[in-house]
N, C-alpha and C positions, 0 to 999 in steps of 0.2 A: 529943592536939595536934593530928595531922594531917586531922582536922576542921576544926578552928579554922584552921589554916594554909591550908586549900586554901578557905575560905569568904573568908578576907582578901584571898588573891591573887584572887580571882573578884570580889568588890566593888571591889578598886582597879583591877584592867582596866577592869571597866564604869565608873568611875568617871574613869580617864584618858580613855575612848574619848569620854562625853560631854563632858570638857573638850574634845577635838580637834572636836567636832561645833561644837559652839558657836563656836571658832576659827574655823572655816570659816566659818560664819554669819554673823561678823562680820564678816571680811573679804570676804565674796560681797557684803553690804551697799556697803561702801565702794569696790571695786572698781567694780559698777555705777554707784554715786556721780560716781566720777573720770572713768569710760568716758563719761559723759553730757556731762561738762565738756570732755572731750576733741575730740566731737564737736560741740559749739559753734563752735569753731576763730577766736577771738576775734582781731580787727586788733592787732599790736604785741605778742603776747606769745606770741612762739613757742619762746622759752625755757622760759616756764612750761608749755607745754603738753606739749613735751619732758619733762621735767622730771614731771608726769603720766602720762605714758605709761610710764615707767620703772618708775614708783610702780605701776602697774597689772599691769605685768607680774609685778615682784615679789611681790605680792600672790598672783597667781594661780600663779607657782614656790611659795610656803608652801601653798596649796591643796591645788596637786598632791601633795605631800610629806605631808601632813597625813592626804590620802584614803589614800594608799600606806600610812601608819601602822596605822590605821583595819583596813586588809585582810590583814594580818598574823598 
């Protein structure tokens, strides 16, 4: 039983790490897209721009958290 449990734990850890890496990839993509929109500085949509900046920062914080979890 010990070897099976070790295998399952190792497999589960690799699976969870892959999920985190995939989430980092998706969030990175959307953060880059939002950053481009913020850089455009459209006229008359200052509040929208502010919200996009907030969302971008939230994504950055989540990526930092996920990257920290990978290195545990």
